[in-house]
C-alpha positions in Angstrom: -19.0 58.2 142.7 -21.7 58.8 140.0 -20.3 59.4 136.5 -20.2 63.0 135.4 -21.3 61.9 131.9 -24.5 60.4 133.3 -25.4 63.5 135.2 -24.8 65.7 132.2 -27.4 63.7 130.3 -30.0 64.5 133.1 -31.9 67.4 131.7 -32.1 69.1 135.1 -28.3 69.3 135.2 -27.4 69.7 131.5 -26.2 73.3 131.8 -23.9 72.7 134.8 -20.2 72.9 134.5 -17.9 70.0 135.1 -16.8 71.4 138.4 -20.5 71.8 139.5 -21.3 68.3 138.4 -18.4 66.8 140.2 -19.4 68.6 143.4 -23.0 67.5 143.0 -22.0 63.9 142.4 -20.3 63.8 145.8 -23.6 64.6 147.5 -25.8 61.9 145.8 -26.7 58.7 147.6 -27.3 55.6 145.6 -30.1 53.1 146.5 -31.6 50.0 145.0 -35.3 49.3 144.9 -37.1 46.0 144.2 -39.9 45.7 141.7 -43.1 46.9 143.5 -41.2 48.6 146.4 -42.5 52.0 147.5 -40.1 54.8 147.2 -42.2 57.4 149.0 -45.9 57.7 149.8 -48.5 60.3 148.9 -48.6 62.9 151.7 -45.1 62.0 153.0 -42.6 64.9 153.6 -41.0 66.2 150.4 -37.4 66.2 151.2 -35.4 64.7 148.3 -34.9 64.7 144.6 -34.6 61.3 142.8 -32.8 60.5 139.6 -33.4 57.2 137.8 -30.1 55.5 137.0 -31.7 52.3 135.8 -35.1 50.7 135.9 -38.5 52.4 135.9 -40.5 54.4 138.5 -44.2 55.0 138.5 -45.9 58.1 140.1 -49.2 57.2 141.8 -52.1 59.2 143.1 -54.7 57.8 145.4 -58.2 59.4 145.7 -60.4 59.7 148.8 -62.0 56.3 148.0 -58.6 54.6 148.1 -58.4 54.1 144.3 -54.9 54.5 142.9 -53.9 55.6 139.5 -50.5 55.9 137.8 -50.1 59.3 136.3 -46.5 59.3 135.1 -43.4 57.1 134.6 -39.7 57.9 134.8 -36.9 56.0 133.2 -33.0 56.2 133.2 -31.7 59.8 133.1 -35.0 61.3 134.3 -35.5 63.2 137.6 -38.6 63.5 139.8 -39.5 65.0 143.2 -37.7 68.3 142.5 -40.3 70.4 144.4 -39.3 68.5 147.5 -36.0 70.2 147.4 -37.5 73.7 147.1 -40.4 73.7 149.6 -40.3 70.5 151.7 -44.2 70.3 151.5 -46.0 66.9 151.6 -45.9 64.9 148.4 -48.9 65.3 146.2 -48.3 61.8 144.8 -46.4 58.6 145.7 -43.7 56.7 143.8 -43.2 53.0 143.3 -40.5 51.0 141.5 -42.1 49.3 138.5 -38.9 47.2 137.9 -35.7 46.6 139.7 -34.4 50.2 139.9 -31.2 52.0 140.9 -31.9 55.6 142.0 -29.7 58.5 143.0 -31.0 60.6 145.8 -30.2 64.2 146.6 -31.6 65.1 150.1 -32.8 68.6 150.9 -30.0 69.3 153.5 -27.3 68.2 151.0 -28.9 70.3 148.3 -28.8 73.5 150.4 -25.2 72.8 151.5 -24.4 72.4 147.8 -26.1 75.7 146.9 -24.0 77.6 149.4 -21.1 76.8 147.1 -23.0 76.8 143.8 -25.9 79.3 144.1 -26.6 79.6 140.3 -27.8 76.0 140.3 -30.9 77.1 142.1 -32.1 79.0 139.0 -31.6 75.9 136.8 -33.7 73.9 139.2 -36.4 76.5 139.4 -36.6 76.8 135.7 -36.9 73.0 135.2 -39.5 72.7 137.9 -41.7 75.5 136.7 -41.5 74.3 133.1 -42.7 70.9 134.2 -45.6 72.5 136.1 -46.5 74.7 133.1 -46.5 71.6 130.9 -48.9 69.9 133.3 -51.2 72.9 133.5 -51.1 73.5 129.7 -51.2 77.3 130.0 -50.6 78.9 126.5 -50.7 82.6 127.2 -47.4 84.3 128.2 -49.5 86.5 130.6 -51.1 83.5 132.2 -47.9 81.6 132.3 -46.2 84.5 134.1 -49.2 84.8 136.5 -49.0 81.1 137.1 -45.3 81.3 138.0 -45.6 84.3 140.2 -48.6 82.8 142.0 -46.7 79.6 142.6 -43.6 81.6 143.9 -45.9 83.8 146.0 -47.4 80.7 147.7 -44.1 78.9 148.2 -41.5 81.7 148.7 -43.5 84.9 149.5 -42.9 87.0 152.6 -46.4 88.3 153.5 -47.3 91.5 155.3 -50.7 93.1 155.8 -51.2 94.0 152.1 -48.5 92.6 149.9 -46.4 89.5 149.2 -42.7 90.2 148.6 -40.9 87.5 146.7 -37.6 86.5 148.3 -36.4 85.2 144.9 -34.5 87.8 142.8 -35.0 87.0 139.1 -33.9 88.8 136.0 -36.2 89.3 133.0 -34.0 86.9 131.1 -34.6 84.2 133.7 -38.4 84.9 133.8 -38.5 84.7 130.0 -36.7 81.3 130.1 -39.1 80.0 132.7 -42.2 80.9 130.7 -40.6 79.8 127.4 -40.9 83.0 125.3 -38.7 85.8 124.1 -37.6 88.5 126.6 -39.8 91.1 124.8 -42.9 88.9 125.3 -42.0 88.3 128.9 -41.6 92.1 129.5 -45.0 92.7 127.8 -46.6 90.0 130.0 -45.1 91.6 133.1 -46.3 95.1 132.0 -49.8 93.7 131.5 -49.9 92.4 135.1 -48.5 95.7 136.4 -51.1 97.7 134.6 -53.8 95.6 136.3 -52.2 96.5 139.6 -51.4 92.9 140.4 -47.6 93.1 140.7 -44.8 95.6 140.9 -41.2 95.3 140.1 -38.3 97.4 141.3 -34.9 96.2 140.1 -34.8 92.4 140.8 -37.4 92.7 143.6 -40.9 91.5 142.8 -44.0 92.4 144.9 -47.4 90.9 144.5 -50.2 93.3 145.3 -53.1 91.0 144.7 -52.3 87.3 144.9 -55.9 86.2 144.4 -56.2 88.4 141.4 -53.0 87.0 140.0 -54.3 83.5 140.6 -57.5 84.4 138.7 -55.4 85.6 135.7 -53.5 82.3 135.7 -56.7 80.3 135.7 -58.7 82.4 133.2 -56.3 83.2 130.3 -56.2 79.9 128.5 
């Protein structure tokens, strides 16, 4: 079984308790990859999270002309592919072992069975994934960061009716503040700004998006 100490040093799981880590370790599958071996392809189903135990993994994107480019690398203690656990959508990039690599794999079915017993872990994973997306998008404004998060959640987890998008995720202001990386007071001000524009509404922990396109425009324009 994977060592608890190793998992605790993976940023994604740093806040988990010993019991949560022990339960998680039992659901991880270990696999070895040769140098140059493909781990998953661009466009393949996103159904697993990967943790590098040893070695090096490169993330590759291929354009319409068939030209490939490495956009990121992950070494020991780093995790990638986390959105595959959350939405199961096709991968936006591929992954290849750049050295002999030992990976730990958490499949989507195992993840959801784990969450049935440890639901708070979902918030930790969401926070990590969104912070990574924010870093890639380089969005400085709290209002834009919140709009970016809510747009992404609306696209991925929203329940749509004729006019609105109801988010199935129930998030506190403290959790939202953590995701956008600002004090709670700034997160509240950002949410109020979006509410004043008629883009979103919040009642308790339930969030409703009134204008998803308008929210997406705020995320794109407030740099």
